[in-house]
N, C-alpha and C positions, 0 to 999 in steps of 0.2 A: 692739066702738067701737076705729080705729086713731087713736092719738093722736102727732101730729108735733109733737115739743119742738125747739127752740131749743138748740143747747150753743154752748163755747167754738167749736169746731170749725165748724159751722155753724150761728152766729147772723148779730147783723147784720154786711149788708152781701158774701153767701156766696151763692152761686147758688142754692141751696135756699132759703134766707128768702126772697127776693127774687123769686122765683117762684111761692112761696107766696102773697105779699104779694100782688100784680100779678097774683093770680087771684083775690081776692077784690072780688064785685061788690057795689060802692055800702057800705052798710050789712049786708050780709049777712055773717056770719060763714065761711059754706062754702063755702070755693072752688069755683069752677066752671069753669076752665080744668085742670083736670085728667083729662086723658082716659082714660075709662075701658081697662082693661090695665096700667096703669103698676104697674110690679114694686118694691114692696118688699119690701127685706130686706136679707141681706148682700148685697154687690157683691162676685162674684167678677171681675172685671179687677183683671190684674196692678195698675194706678195707683190702685187702690180706695183708702177711706181705712182702716184698720185692717188690712191687710194684712199679714203678717211680714217684708215683703221692706225689705234695706234700699240705699236708693239712695241715692248721691253728689249734692251742691250744691255749687255753688264757692262758698257762703259769705255771696255778693252778694245783694239784692231791689231789686224795680223800687221799691220806697218801705222805706227804715228810719228807722224813728222812733226814738228813747230812750225812756226814761221817761218817765211822767206829767207835764205841763204840760213839756219840752223840747223845743227846737223840732226842728224834720227837719232830721235827718242829710245830706238831697238823695236823690235818683235814681239818683246816679253818673252823670250826663249831659256827654256831648262834644259842647261845638259844632261847628258845620260849619266846614271850612277857606274855604268860600264865604262872607262874614261878610252877603254877599245874602242869601242860604237864608231862610227861616222854617222848615223842619224842623230838629227840634232829636235829632241822636243816640243814641241811648240804649245806654249803654256798657253797662250792665250783660249785656246781651244775649248779646256777648262773651264775656266772665268768665265760662265753663262751664265751669273744668277744674281739679281737682286734681291736685294730688300723691298717688302711691301709691307706696309702700313700706318703705325703710330709710333713712335718712338716714348714716347713719356704721356700715354692718356693718361688723365687727373680727374676724380672726382675730387673740389676739394671747398675747405668749408673759409666764406671769406672771413670770419666774425659776426654774424648777421646772417648770411643766406648759404645754401649750397651752389656751387656752380660746376660746370662741366668746362673741362678744355683741354687744350694738346690731342684733341682729334687727327691732328694733320700733323707729318714729319716737315716741321718748319726747313726753311733753306738758310743755313751758313754764309757767316762770308768768304770764308774760305782764300785761296789764295792761286798764285796762276801758275802754271806748270813750272813756268820757269824760275820758280823761285829755289832760292837758296842754290841754283844754279853757279857754278863757277864763270859758268861764259856770260851769265848777266845777275851775276851778285851786287852790281850797282842801281841798276836799274828792278830789278824785282829781288829783295830782301828777304829772308824768310820771317815772316810773318805769322808763323805758327800762333805765340800767345795772343793774338786777336781770332785766326780765322774760326775760330769754332761761335762766334758770336750767332745772335739768331739774328738776323736782319730778312726786308724782304727787297728786292728788287725794280727797276725802274731802267727801262733801255741794261738791262744789265751785260757787263763784258763777256766775251769771252776768255774761258780760264784754258781751255783745250786742255783742260782733265778730262775728257770722255768723248767716247764715240758714238752715234749715230746714225743713220741714213737719213733720220727722219727731220734735223739740222742741217745738212750738207746745202747748199758750202758753206762753210765757215765763217769765211768772210771773204771779199775784193783786198784786190790793193789795199795799203792805206791810206788814209787820207793826208798828206802834208801839208799841214799848216803852215810849213818852213822848211822849204824843200832839204835845206843844210842844216838843219836841226830841230826838227820836233815830225811826229804824226802821229794819225790818231786812226784806230782800229772802228770803222765802220758794223752800224749793228748786223744784229744778222737777220741775213730774210726775211730767217724763217717767224721771229722773232712780229709782237706787234708792238710800235714806237707809243711809249706812257702809260703803257698797261701795265701794271702789278703783278708781279710772280713772287710768291709766297710762300711756294709749299713744293715737297716733287713726289709725295706721297700722303695719306691719308686712311683711314677708316672713318665711316658714319653708321650710324641706327639706322636703319630703314623699315623697322616694327620691334612695339614693346609687345604687342602679343596681348596689347588689352583694347577693350571698349571704354566707350565714356565715363559709362557705369560701374563698370571693374575698376576704372581708374582709381575709386574712389579708397581713401584705406592702405594704397598698396604702398611700398616704398618712396617710390617718388613720389606721392601724394605728400606720404609724412615728410621726407623732404621737402618741402611745398613745390615740386613744376606740376604745371598745370596741364591737363590735357593739351589743351589748343595752342600749347606750348608747340608740341611734337608734331600736331595734326594740322598742320597749314595745306589748306584747298589749290595755293598758290605756288609757294616752293616749288623748286625741286633741284637737281644734282648741278644744273650751269649756272646756276646764283650762286657767288660768294657769300658765304656769311659773316656780316658786316653786321656796324649798330644799328641796322634801317629792317632788318628782320632774323635777330638773335632771337626774339623771343614769337616768333611765326616761322618754325620751319617743317618739314616735312621729313625730311634725311637732314636727321641730326651727325653734323659736320661743326669743326671748326676755321677757322683760315689767322692771316695774322690783324692783330690791331693796329687799323691805320689810322691815328689820331690829325683833328685838324690843324695842329699847329707842326705837321710832319710838310706842310706843303711850304714854306719859307725854306727849305735847304732845297726845295725842285731847280730852282731859279740861279744857274750856275755859268759861270763863264768858260771856255775852251778847254782849261787846264783843272775842271771838276771842284773848283773851289766855287761854294755856295754863297751867297749873299745875303743870307737871313731876311727879306724884305718882302714886300705885299705884291709884286710885279708875279704878273702871269707868263709859266714860263713857257719859252719860243725852242722849235726847233733853229739850231744855227746851218751856214752854210756855205761851206770853204770853198775856194779856188782851186781844183785840183790839175795845177800847175806843169807837174810831174810828165801826168799821162796822158790827161785830154787836156789841150789848150781852153784859159774862159769858161769851163764845166762848172758848176756849180756842183758841189756834193753837200747831199745832207748830213751832219753829224749831232747825233742824239746823244746829249751828254749822261754817261754812267748814272746810276741815284745811287745808294747803299745804305738803306736807313736802318738802326736800330729797331726792336721791335720784340713782340711778345705774343700769346695767343691767344683770342679774342676770348675771352668768358663768356659761359651761357648759363647767367645767372638764374636762380628758383623765382619765379614770379612772386612767389607768397614764403611768408619764413614759415621755416620748420615746424612742426609739432612737436614739441621736446617734452610733453609727458600725456600719456592717453589713456592714463587709468589715473586718474587726481585721489585715490584713498580705496582703503577697504572696506569694507565689512564682516562685520562677524559676528556670524551666526551657532546658536545654539538651542539646546532643546529646554535647558532651565525653566524658560517660559512656555508657557501653553498657549497663549496668544499672541499672534502675531503683531506688536503696533504701526512695522513697515511694511509697506505691499509693493513689490516691483521688481525688475528682473526678468530674467528670460521665462517663459512661459515653461511649466513643473517643476522650477529652482526656487519656489521658496516653502518649502517643507522644515524650514523650522525659521525660527525667529529672528531679527537681529536687535542685537543686543549692545552691540557698539564699533563703532563706528571708527577707525584708525585714517588720516591726514598724511599725507606726502609730506607735510612742512619740515618735520624735522625727522630731518635723514642723514646719520650720518657712516659714512663709508658703506657696508652692504645691508643697513639694516637702516627703519622707519620706525621710531617711536612714538608711541600714544600714553600722554600724561592719564592722571585717572579722568575719567568722563562724568560728565555734569546730567548724565541719563540714570537716571533710578528707576526701579521697578519695585510696584511692591506686591505680597503675595497675599492675598485677601481670604481666601479658603486654603486648610489645610493643606499640605505637599507634602511627599517622603521622594528624598532622592535616593535613586539605586543606582547611577550612573548619570554623567552628564557628558555631552556630544561636540564640541567643537569645532566649526570649519569656517575657514577664513575667504571671502569672497573678493571678483573685482565689481568695478558699479556696476557692473550689464550682468550679476548676479552668478556668473561662470569662477569656477575655483580659479584662486588665485595660485599662482608657481613661486609657494614657498619652500622655504629650506626645513634642514630638520633643526634647526635654529631659534625656530618660531615659535611664539609664548604667546598663552591667555591666560589674565592671571583675571579672574572673577573671584570678586568681594560678597560677601555674603552676609548682611547683618540683621541678627534679633533680638526683637527688644525685648528686656526684662522687667518685668516689675518687681517693687524694693518696696516693701513693707516693714514702717518699725513697730508695729504690733505682733510681737508673737502670738500672743494671747487668742486675742481676735482672731489672726488666721488659723491657730489651730483648730481655734471652733468653727470655724466657716469650711475647713477643711470634713470636716467630722458632719457636718449635718450634710454634707455635698453625697456624703457616702453611704447617709441613714435614708435620703431620700434616693437614691438607686436603690 
């Protein structure tokens, strides 16, 4: 015998329950309108209840109602432009989009290292759907000033600000700690107790399109990020990014920073006041006197803690200067006293070196060099060619304002015996 029972998801008002109820003939409890061959069992359709597919929803529903004994919040209807018309436009049908991605992805400089952060969209403290409502103003005041705070949540309370069937049922009857005064909402059954919830969506970098050999001298390498930081053989997208694996990632993304000191706020009383001690947090149990006598109902204290994005810090210090000096080459010398650089790029000898110690604005200045070159045979200078190079011998990227000054010094012999000098010159002419 197969018995079909109504559940929270398939209870009164659902198509399954309605069809079963309408098929009962009179007082006969046996349904008569269910045809032969009707399939009963696990539904393998993509949109069947119970399948592990995560579907995005806009957060709006056709009719969203607040807590027990509260009035309806409305259908998000939009009045037609023509006020003579009788049809009402259902606005929720057009509000079917959600934002995906990261709101503040950041490549930042910490003062010593580069770091990636904000690759996830963090949770905000937010506020209850009944906030600033005149019907609930005493218990749910406007908290807009603090609602934007970035937090992570443990045992998060339902704020009733969105809707999705994946989270049904939102709640059961409240847990009365004192039937005359106080009640608490239990944890949503679809949430995992004591689990950390810290983001709603995000992005990840899955492929840098670089091999380990190609990684060297790329922008990531120059900023200090190592190849192994982003190519873990064990990490996957189901593992949170925390201090244990932040430098051993396969898919680069971020989560909230969870500090060890936060554990002191996890121990709370039934009213949400933390004790700030070293005790281990425990699940509370309340006796549900109003609904089921002497039945203990678990209550998980909601924890909302301020946080920020964890930083994926570059393992190495950045390369602040790739080329530490310039070399000046010229054809003024016939021989090359310095050898090096790229192949076939030493056609002219090096006559000077300009280091990058004396930098000011857009210029690097080189003082008078201590290098001296002596010409030991007659030399005729028809033209002088100069070029400025990087250490590897390639041409440097210089502007038109760059200048090379070459000092040429020629020794001149001076004699004070003019007559003797004239006689020597005459003798040289006769000898020729």
